[in-house]
Steps between C-alpha positions, in 0.01 A plus 500: 500500500194308618418156362166335565446157354563557126454877534788746522493867598820685418524875445741432212248287310197675353531778758421267789179355358442138603614271217519128438836391644770468235302704246388856436133394481300713746239336723242761396550407134431133576189592701379733227542232234301254713230761562491569127422137427837353403545138603791374708634327190492822294682694773757221539573504127503877459710590805702180542399451863360192674164408645663525844607858416139590417378342823769691692375826346147415614620411850698824520198706396276313742735553794547866407125560491444303823739732683345817361254680724181593319284778639147576394445852374161646583 
């Protein structure tokens, strides 16, 4: 099991998808809800997570993308 900030990756939880620690709420769901226009407050109410959990999901995604190598395709 890997734990990063408020993010947990465990093959026994959601097939190893990154989730908010202590929940079964996937990071990609939180990001998708934000991208779809939900506010922090709406996500907090609907999924019973905290503002810090949302920020952790954003930090996780940011660090994941920063490590990814992007190559231009011609």
